[in-house]
C-alpha positions as CSV (number, residue, x, y, z in Angstrom):
1,M,23.0,8.2,-23.4
2,P,19.2,9.0,-24.8
3,M,16.9,8.9,-21.5
4,T,13.9,6.0,-22.3
5,S,10.4,7.7,-23.0
6,N,7.6,5.8,-22.3
7,K,5.7,5.6,-19.0
8,L,7.1,2.8,-17.2
9,E,10.3,4.2,-16.9
10,Q,9.5,7.8,-16.4
11,L,7.3,6.3,-13.2
12,K,10.3,3.9,-12.2
13,R,13.2,7.8,-11.7
14,M,10.8,8.6,-9.5
15,T,8.9,5.6,-7.7
16,T,9.7,2.2,-6.4
17,V,8.3,0.2,-8.7
18,V,6.3,-3.5,-7.2
19,A,5.3,-6.0,-9.1
20,D,1.3,-6.5,-7.3
21,T,1.4,-10.4,-9.1
22,G,2.8,-14.2,-7.8
23,D,3.7,-15.6,-11.3
24,L,7.1,-16.5,-11.7
25,D,7.2,-15.6,-15.3
26,A,5.6,-11.9,-15.4
27,I,8.2,-11.0,-12.2
28,A,10.8,-12.3,-14.5
29,R,9.7,-10.2,-17.7
30,W,8.3,-7.3,-15.6
31,Q,11.9,-6.7,-13.2
32,P,10.4,-4.5,-10.2
33,E,12.4,-3.5,-7.4
34,D,10.2,-5.2,-5.5
35,A,7.5,-7.5,-5.9
36,T,3.7,-8.2,-3.5
37,T,1.5,-11.6,-3.1
38,N,-1.7,-11.8,-0.7
39,P,-3.7,-15.6,-1.2
40,S,-5.5,-14.2,-3.9
41,L,-2.6,-14.1,-5.8
42,L,-0.8,-17.2,-4.4
43,L,-3.8,-18.7,-5.0
44,K,-4.3,-17.8,-8.7
45,A,-0.2,-19.0,-9.3
46,A,-0.9,-22.1,-7.8
47,A,-2.8,-23.6,-10.4
48,S,0.5,-22.7,-12.6
49,D,3.9,-25.9,-13.7
50,A,6.4,-23.3,-11.9
51,Y,4.2,-24.2,-8.7
52,R,3.7,-27.7,-8.3
53,P,7.0,-28.5,-6.9
54,M,6.7,-26.1,-4.5
55,L,3.5,-27.2,-3.5
56,D,4.3,-31.2,-3.5
57,S,7.7,-29.7,-1.4
58,A,5.0,-28.2,1.2
59,I,2.6,-30.8,1.2
60,N,5.1,-33.2,2.6
61,E,6.9,-31.4,4.8
62,A,3.2,-30.6,6.6
63,L,2.5,-34.3,6.8
64,A,5.6,-35.0,8.1
65,M,4.7,-32.9,11.4
66,T,2.6,-33.2,14.6
67,G,-0.8,-31.7,14.5
68,N,-3.9,-31.9,13.2
69,E,-5.5,-31.6,9.8
70,Q,-6.0,-27.6,10.4
71,E,-2.8,-26.8,11.8
72,Q,-1.5,-29.0,9.0
73,L,-3.1,-27.0,5.7
74,G,-1.6,-23.7,7.8
75,Y,1.8,-25.0,7.6
76,A,2.0,-26.8,4.9
77,T,0.0,-22.8,2.9
78,D,2.4,-20.7,5.2
79,L,5.7,-22.8,4.0
80,L,3.8,-22.7,0.0
81,A,4.3,-18.2,0.4
82,V,8.0,-18.6,2.3
83,M,8.9,-21.1,-0.7
84,A,7.4,-18.0,-3.1
85,G,8.9,-15.5,-1.7
86,E,12.0,-17.2,-1.6
87,K,11.7,-17.7,-6.1
88,I,11.0,-14.5,-6.6
89,L,13.4,-12.5,-3.8
90,K,15.4,-14.7,-6.7
91,L,14.2,-12.4,-9.4
92,I,14.4,-9.1,-7.4
93,P,16.7,-6.3,-6.0
94,G,14.3,-5.5,-3.3
95,V,11.9,-7.2,-0.7
96,V,9.0,-9.5,-1.1
97,S,5.5,-9.1,0.8
98,T,3.8,-12.5,2.6
99,E,0.9,-12.0,4.1
100,V,-0.7,-13.3,7.4
101,D,-4.1,-15.3,6.8
102,A,-6.9,-12.9,7.3
103,R,-8.9,-15.1,9.1
104,L,-6.5,-13.7,12.3
105,S,-7.2,-10.1,11.0
106,F,-9.0,-9.6,14.7
107,D,-6.7,-11.7,16.5
108,T,-3.5,-10.0,17.4
109,G,-2.0,-12.9,19.0
110,A,-2.9,-15.6,16.4
111,T,-1.2,-13.0,14.2
112,L,2.0,-11.9,15.9
113,A,2.6,-16.4,16.3
114,R,2.1,-16.6,12.9
115,A,4.3,-13.6,11.0
116,R,7.0,-15.3,13.3
117,R,6.0,-18.5,12.0
118,L,6.2,-17.1,8.0
119,V,9.9,-15.3,9.3
120,E,11.0,-18.0,10.6
121,L,10.2,-20.2,7.4
122,Y,11.8,-17.8,5.9
123,D,15.4,-18.3,8.4
124,R,15.7,-21.6,7.7
125,R,15.7,-21.8,4.0
126,G,18.4,-19.1,4.0
127,V,16.2,-16.2,3.3
128,D,18.1,-12.9,4.8
129,P,14.3,-11.7,7.2
130,G,15.4,-8.0,6.3
131,R,13.5,-8.6,2.8
132,V,10.7,-10.0,4.0
133,L,7.6,-7.2,4.6
134,I,4.9,-9.8,6.9
135,K,1.5,-8.4,5.1
136,I,-1.4,-7.9,7.9
137,A,-5.4,-6.5,7.7
138,S,-4.9,-2.5,9.2
139,T,-7.6,-3.8,11.7
140,W,-7.5,-2.0,15.2
141,E,-5.7,-5.8,16.1
142,G,-3.5,-5.3,13.4
143,I,-2.3,-2.2,13.6
144,R,-1.1,-3.6,17.0
145,A,0.4,-6.7,15.8
146,A,2.4,-4.3,13.5
147,E,3.0,-2.4,16.6
148,Q,4.9,-5.3,18.6
149,L,7.2,-6.9,14.9
150,E,8.3,-3.7,14.2
151,R,9.6,-3.7,17.8
152,E,11.0,-7.1,17.1
153,G,12.7,-6.4,14.1
154,I,9.7,-7.0,11.9
155,R,9.2,-5.0,9.1
156,C,5.0,-5.3,8.3
157,N,3.1,-3.9,5.2
158,L,-0.3,-3.0,6.4
159,T,-3.0,-4.0,3.7
160,L,-6.5,-3.5,2.8
161,L,-6.1,0.3,3.7
162,F,-9.0,2.2,2.7
163,S,-9.4,5.2,5.0
164,F,-7.5,8.2,6.6
165,I,-8.1,7.1,10.3
166,Q,-6.5,3.4,9.5
167,A,-3.4,5.3,7.5
168,A,-2.8,7.0,10.2
169,A,-3.2,4.7,12.7
170,C,-0.6,2.7,11.3
171,A,2.1,5.5,11.3
172,D,1.3,6.7,14.5
173,A,2.4,2.3,15.3
174,G,5.4,2.8,13.6
175,A,4.6,0.5,10.5
176,F,7.1,0.5,8.2
177,L,5.2,0.3,4.8
178,V,1.3,0.6,3.8
179,S,-0.7,0.0,1.4
180,P,-3.5,1.9,1.0
181,F,-6.5,0.5,-1.9
182,V,-7.1,2.8,-4.8
183,G,-9.0,0.8,-6.8
184,R,-11.2,-0.4,-4.3
185,I,-12.2,2.8,-3.3
186,L,-13.0,4.0,-6.5
187,D,-15.6,0.8,-7.1
188,W,-17.4,1.4,-4.0
189,H,-18.0,5.4,-5.2
190,L,-18.8,4.4,-8.5
191,A,-21.6,2.0,-7.4
192,H,-22.4,3.9,-4.4
193,S,-22.9,7.4,-7.0
194,D,-24.5,8.3,-10.4
195,K,-21.2,8.9,-12.3
196,T,-20.5,5.9,-14.3
197,A,-16.5,7.4,-14.4
198,F,-14.2,9.8,-12.7
199,A,-11.6,12.0,-13.9
200,P,-8.0,10.6,-12.2
201,D,-7.3,13.7,-10.3
202,D,-11.2,13.5,-8.7
203,D,-10.5,9.6,-8.5
204,P,-11.1,9.2,-4.8
205,G,-8.8,6.5,-4.5
206,V,-6.3,8.5,-5.8
207,R,-7.5,12.0,-4.0
208,S,-6.9,9.5,-0.4
209,V,-3.8,8.5,-1.4
210,T,-2.4,11.5,-2.0
211,R,-4.1,12.7,1.5
212,I,-2.5,10.0,2.9
213,Y,1.3,10.7,1.5
214,N,1.0,14.6,1.6
215,Y,0.0,13.3,5.7
216,F,3.4,11.8,6.4
217,K,6.3,13.5,4.5
218,A,4.8,16.9,6.1
219,N,5.1,15.4,9.5
220,R,7.9,13.5,9.1
221,Y,6.7,10.0,10.0
222,D,8.9,7.4,7.9
223,T,6.4,5.2,7.1
224,V,6.1,4.5,3.6
225,V,2.8,4.9,1.5
226,M,2.3,1.9,-2.0
227,G,-0.8,2.6,-3.3
228,A,-2.0,-0.3,-5.0
229,S,-5.4,-2.2,-6.6
230,F,-4.9,0.8,-9.2
231,R,-8.1,-0.5,-12.0
232,N,-6.6,2.0,-15.3
233,T,-3.0,3.5,-15.6
234,G,-4.7,7.3,-14.8
235,E,-4.7,6.6,-11.5
236,I,-1.3,5.4,-11.5
237,E,0.1,8.4,-13.8
238,S,-2.1,11.2,-11.2
239,L,0.3,9.4,-7.9
240,A,3.9,9.7,-9.7
241,G,5.7,10.3,-7.2
242,C,4.5,8.1,-4.4
243,D,7.2,6.4,-1.9
244,R,6.1,3.3,-3.8
245,L,2.7,2.0,-6.3
246,T,2.5,-1.8,-6.9
247,I,1.7,-2.2,-10.4
248,S,-0.1,-5.9,-12.0
249,P,1.2,-7.1,-15.5
250,A,-1.0,-5.4,-17.8
251,L,-1.1,-1.9,-16.2
252,L,2.7,-1.9,-16.2
253,E,2.4,-2.9,-19.9
254,S,-0.2,-0.1,-21.0
255,L,2.5,2.3,-19.3
256,R,5.8,0.5,-20.7
257,D,3.4,0.9,-24.2
258,D,2.6,5.0,-23.2
259,T,5.2,6.9,-25.0
260,G,4.1,10.7,-23.4
261,E,5.0,12.8,-21.2
262,L,4.8,12.3,-17.3
263,P,4.7,14.5,-15.0
264,R,5.7,14.1,-11.1
265,R,2.5,14.6,-8.9
266,L,4.1,13.7,-5.4
267,S,6.7,14.9,-3.8
268,A,8.4,15.1,-0.5
269,S,10.3,18.1,-1.3
270,H,7.1,19.7,-1.1
271,P,4.1,18.2,1.0
272,Q,0.4,20.0,1.5
273,S,-1.2,18.7,4.8
274,A,-3.8,20.4,6.5
275,D,-4.0,17.3,8.8
276,T,-1.8,17.1,11.2
277,P,-0.3,14.1,13.8
278,R,-2.3,13.0,17.1
279,T,-1.9,10.0,18.7
280,I,-5.3,7.1,17.8
281,N,-7.0,5.4,20.4
282,E,-9.1,2.7,20.1
283,N,-11.6,4.0,20.7
284,L,-11.2,6.8,18.2
285,F,-10.3,4.3,15.2
286,R,-13.4,2.1,16.1
287,W,-15.3,5.1,15.9
288,E,-13.9,7.4,12.4
289,S,-14.1,3.6,10.8
290,N,-17.7,3.2,12.2
291,E,-18.3,7.1,11.0
292,D,-17.2,5.6,7.2
293,A,-18.7,3.4,5.6
294,M,-17.1,2.5,2.4
295,A,-13.8,1.4,4.4
296,T,-15.8,-0.8,6.6
297,E,-17.8,-2.5,4.2
298,K,-13.9,-2.7,1.7
299,L,-12.2,-3.6,4.5
300,A,-14.8,-6.5,5.7
301,E,-15.1,-7.1,2.1
302,G,-10.9,-7.4,1.5
303,I,-10.8,-9.6,4.7
304,R,-13.7,-12.1,3.6
305,K,-11.8,-13.1,0.4
306,F,-9.1,-13.2,1.3
307,A,-10.1,-15.4,3.9
308,A,-12.2,-17.3,0.8
309,D,-9.0,-17.6,-1.3
310,Q,-7.0,-19.0,1.4
311,I,-9.3,-22.0,2.4
312,E,-9.7,-22.7,-1.0
313,L,-6.3,-22.6,-1.5
314,E,-6.0,-24.6,2.0
315,N,-9.1,-27.3,-0.3
316,R,-6.5,-27.5,-2.8
317,V,-3.5,-28.5,-0.9
318,R,-5.8,-30.9,1.4
319,R,-6.7,-32.9,-2.6
320,L,-3.3,-33.0,-3.5
321,A,-2.4,-34.2,0.0
322,S,-5.1,-37.0,-0.4
323,A,-3.8,-38.3,-4.0
324,A,-0.4,-38.4,-2.7
């Protein structure tokens, strides 16, 4: 049987492709192995007709529970995320990532409680929790929550990751997966330099993920590396061979339409790393984070953006509940 020649099919032979969307039609069309969502994607998807029955059902169940309005809103949006995850899992063979409220990013205890509730909601709906990754921001508090959840058998996706120290701390804590953000790193460097573009191999986001991948493989960490937040196909091609890559439908289409050759760029068999393993304590984590202006700014910005979209999603739920 002849091998397909477009770059998307070539990529799938060396990397697990993940759909970076909550759009059910797009997931069905692109047939990725896994899917990942976040508050921004969920907010966008919630405006579609496909999500309206889920919204109504989540609202009705939340209104029937005891608690104040904020507790009901939080429950409704968690339930909506779980319902969306359940639908997505019917379309893919792998796992779906479901995110904890970004406003809890600096509260280990609250993150643990919310993560456990998400898993409980999945379980209550008959979904195998083993097919769910709990997404948590890669703050010190979030990493500590993930460390405990992993001990409980709840696998985690550490997101909003912009620095090597974040990645090293996640691996040290035994996180199942990390999602370094390639495009947002590029955005920062373009905004803080006189450059208007970077060649793919010189792209700061690509270089960051390459360093993390090689460090994990050279030092035999089990933590999966999933590059995320891509701005162009050149970034994706420069990371071909990475464990997983989460890609938007627009860039999936560009890869599918390109029939050029796609060579493997990363390999677990030949990792090249000058970094040696170390135990990451809180002082070291906070100091090295403080010394990295890009990572500090992009982490804070990402948490604010996800929190704002979570609030807007709650406002949409509030309006629909009032009209019910």
